[in-house]
N, C-alpha and C positions, 0 to 999 in steps of 0.2 A: 618064783614071780619076787623075790624081793632082790634075789642075783641078776634079775634082767634087770630092774628098775634102779638098780645101783650103776650097770654098764650103760643104758641108757644116759642117765646120769653124767657119766664119764665121758660118754663121748661127746655129749654137748657140753660140756665145761670145756672138752680139746677142739670142740668146732668154737666158740666161743675164743677160744686163744689164740687159736689160729688167725681169726679174723681179725684179729686186735694187731698181733704181729703183721699181717699181710696190710694193715692201710696203713703202716707205718714204715715200710719198705717200698722198693721197686721191683722185689720181684722176691717169690717164696718157693721154696721146695721142700716140703715135711716127709721124713720117715719114719716108721713104727718098727723097731726092732731091725733096722737095714733095708725093709722093704718102701719104696715111694708110695705116700698116699695122698698125698695131694700137691699138686702146682699151681700155682698163682697165674693168672690170667696176665698180672704186669708184667711178670717174665718171658710170656710167649710174643707181648708187645717190643719187647726190647730186643729179644730174639731172632723175632720175624717166625719163629717155629711154633706149630698150632700147639694145645696144651695135650691132646692127644697122642701128638709125635714126640713129645716130652714123655711122656706117661709111658710111652712103648717101650722106653731105650731102662725103664727102671732106677738107675742111677742115676742120669743127668750129665754123667762126666763127659757125654759128645758137646756139652754144651762149651766146655772149655777151650781156651784158644789154641791150645799147644799142648806138645806132651811134657814141654819145661812147665806149663804151669800145673799139670795134671799130676807131676812129680812132687810138685813145692808144697799142694793142696795133703798129698799122701802123706809127707812128712811133718806137715802141721798137725794133722790128724794123730799121727802116732804120736807126736810130740805131746797134746793134748791127753790122750788114752795114760802117755807115760805118770803123768803129773796130776792126773785126775781131772781135770781141769773141766768146768761144765761150759767155759766161753772162750771163744776165740775168735778174734779180727784178724783179718789182714788183705793186703791188696792183689788182685786178679785182673783178669782177664775173660770176654764171652767173645763165642766165633759165632758170629749173626748167620743166617742162613743163605745169605746175600755176599759174604765172606767178612764180611766189614766188625773189625774191631772194639768192644765195647769195656773200656775200663770199668771195673766195680771194687768196690768195698765189698767183701763176703766178711758175713759173723753167724760162727756157728755156734748152736745152745744144745746141750743135751741135757734131758731132764727125766725124770720116773714119774710116770702117770698110770694109776689101775696094774699096777705090776707091768708093765711096756717100757721100753724105753722109747723116745721120743728125741728126735733131734730136727731144728729146724736151721735149715742154711738159707740165710735171708742175703739180698744182694741191693748194693744202693749204687745207682748209675751214676758216678762221679767224674763224666766227660764233660757235666757242664760246670763243674767244678775246678776242674784241668782248665776250658776255656775262659774260666771268672779271672782265674790267675795269670793267663796269658793275655788276656787284655789289663790287667794291673800290670805287668811289666811291659807292654804298649805305650802304657800311657805313662810310666815315669819315664822313660826311653826318650818318650814325643818331649817328656817335660824337660829333658835338657837337650833335648835340639832345640827347642822353642826358644829356652835363653842366650844357646849359644848366636842362635838368630838375631836375638837382641841386640846382644853384646857387639857383634859384627855390622851391624846396619846403623847401630849409634855411633861407632867407634870410627868411622870413615870420614862424618861430618864433621866430627871433634877434632879429629885432628886436620883437615882442612883450615876449623877456627881458630886453633893454635898458630897455626902455620901464617895467617892470614894477621895473628895477634902480634907475632914477630915483625911481619912487612910496616905494619901500622906503627911499631914502635921505633924502626929505625927508616924508615921510608921518609920521602918528603910528600908535602901536603899533596900531590894530585896522588899518589899511591895509597895515600891515607883515605882520602875518600873512596878510592875503589876498594879497599881494603873494607871498611867499614857496609858497601855495598854488599857484595861476596858474603861478610858474616852474616847479615841481614839475611839472605838467599838459603846460606845454611841453617841457620835458627829458623827457617821456616821449615823446612827441610825436617828437621830434628821434631818441632810443633808438628808437623803431619804423620810423622812416623810415630807419634805416643799417642797419638787422636786415633791413629787407627787400631793399636795396638789394644786400647781404652775399649776399643767398639768391639774388636773381637775378642776381649777377655768378657765383656756383659755378655754376648751372643752366647759363649760357650756356657752360660750359667743354663743349668735345667731348666729352670724357671725363668728364664728371659721373657720379659711380657711382650707379646706380639700385641699391635691396634691392628687387629683384623679387620677390614669395612670392605661395602661395596664398592668398588673401584671402575668405572666407565673405561672400557679398557683402550677404545680409541683415544681420547684425549691422555690417558695417563703415555700412553705410547707416544704419541705427538710431542711431550714435553719431555720423552726421554728420548727421543728424534734429537731436539734442540739442543738438551746439555751434550748426546753423544757428538755430532757435528762440531760444535763447541769446542770441545774436549780434542778432536781430530784436526785443529788448528794447526798445533805443533808437529804434527805428523806429517804435514805435506807444504803444499805451496805457501806461504804467509800471504802471496797477495790475493787468497781470498777473500781477506777482511772476515776472520770468522763463519763463514758460511762455508764449508767444507764440501767439495762435490765430491769425496773419497765417499762417502756414506749414504747411501739410497736407500728409501723409505715406501715401502709399495701399501700405501694404504688401502684396508679394506672398507667395505660398503658396508656390512652390517652391524650395527650397534649391538655388542656384545659386554656383559659387563659379569667380572670376576670377585672370589672375596680372597684379599692378600692385607698383608702390611706393606703401603704407599714406600715407605720410607726404605725397609728393608729391599722391598722387591726394586726398586729403584738403584739403591746400592748396589744389589747384585746384579743390574744390567751393564750398569757402568761397569764393575770391576770385568765382566766380560767385554764389552765395548774398548777399553783400553788394554787387556789381551790381545785383542785382535790388530788393533793400532800397531801393538810395539811389533807384532811378531809378522803383520800383516805381508810389507812390502818386501817382494823379493826383488832381487838384482836389477838396478837399471827401471824399475816401477816404482808404483805411488799403491797407497792401501786400494784396497776396495771391497768396500764390507757392505752388504745389505741385511735390511730389516722386512720380516712379513710376518703374516699371521695367517694359520691354517686352521679353519674351524669344521670339527667334526661333530655327530649328534652326542657325544656324550664330552668333549673335550675342545678347549681353545690351545693352539700351540702358537709361542714364541720363536721365532727360530733367526739366528743371530750369527749370519754366515760372512765367512770371508775368503780371499781366495791367497791367503801365503803361502806359507812353506809348509803347513801342513805338519801333522804330530805322529810318529812310530806307533805299532802296534804295542811294544813295550811300555812306550811314557804313557800310552792310553790308560793300562792297566795302574800305574800310580796317578794319575789324573787328582781323584778326590781323596790321596789318601791325606791326611794332614802331616805336615811337617816333609813331606818326601822331599827328592832334590828337585830344587828349581824347575821347572820346564816353560815358566812364561818371563814374567819380568824378573832381570838382573836384582834390581834391586828389593825386591818382594821378599814375604817371609816364608815363602811354602805354602802358607794357610790360607789365602784368600780362595781359589779353588772349593777344597774340600767345605770352608764356610759356606760358600753358595748353595753347595748342595744339600746341605744338614738344613739351611734356613728355607731354603726352598720345598723341600721333607715336611719341616713345620708347619708351613702355610698348605699342608695336604695337596703340595705338587711334585712333581718329579722335573729331573733336568740330565738330560741326556746327551754322548757327543758323538760326531761321527766327523774322520777324519783320514785322511790321505796324503802322504809323503809329498811335496810338492803341486798340491792341487788344493789343499784348502783345507777349512774345520769349520765345522755347524754345531750350533750350540741348541738345543731344542728343549725350553721349557712348558712342560706341560700343565694345564688345571682343567678342573672340573666344571662345566659350564654352568652359572650359576644362575 
């Protein structure tokens, strides 16, 4: 009776220990005198095999990705046995039932309990760690591209300004007046670039405070339409006196409201409009840009479409990638469209683009109906 009570106590302690280890890992196998006695449900989730499927194998070695990894495990086990080490940690790879490879950190711990040898083999999924490292590498890479873009974009106007100063110093009165006017233009350009960069830097902050408010969509789009037409003045016939006919707006009858940051949403739409103006004209044609809204049961969609040169499939994949090769404005920083998508997402909206080379591009911004 005493031996039975002792055995039950030992088994209870073993089960408690297994439970503690299991909670701190992404997967666990437990062997007692070389026999598999426990399979963690978490390991089943990682590998896609059921617990009975893993138990049926008895050794669990079929989970290891390939022969090379299996040989590596045997070598480490032999080395642990030779040095009489109770614990060893190493990197390996598991193969899921569907054939995917999962990088893992494996920790093997051996100890005696109740006259038996227990071996715990715990797994920690490090794919998330690898993804985080990759994201950090991309971040530092993008940071370098960002500063390179800033230096390049500011270098051109400053070079022009230096040349104009030379002209001012050695020119006559008329050329001096012209130089001053051109210098002012270049300084305005620099000021705008710096302002844009500051705005982007603020938006990049994780805690950038959005001023979410209820917006009557009809009134908002009417204000955008006026600004967009005025912007289009410099891209088409100047005789239209700031009333560019190249931009059309199909007004909706329904009164709809959305919840967004008024200023940020206007910045996004103006960015898209300017990109459409810059890249819309095909040879011998004027820009042709249209604005309309589509209302469904759950969403309201703002559609901005041009009949320009369009975007290739390869470019579409990189369209919202920060600091990717400039696909739009030659004077841009390659950050406008990625920031547009990011800010729309922060306002609980979505932005997608459809385009065909030679036919045009369509941007669709969707918001839930408020």
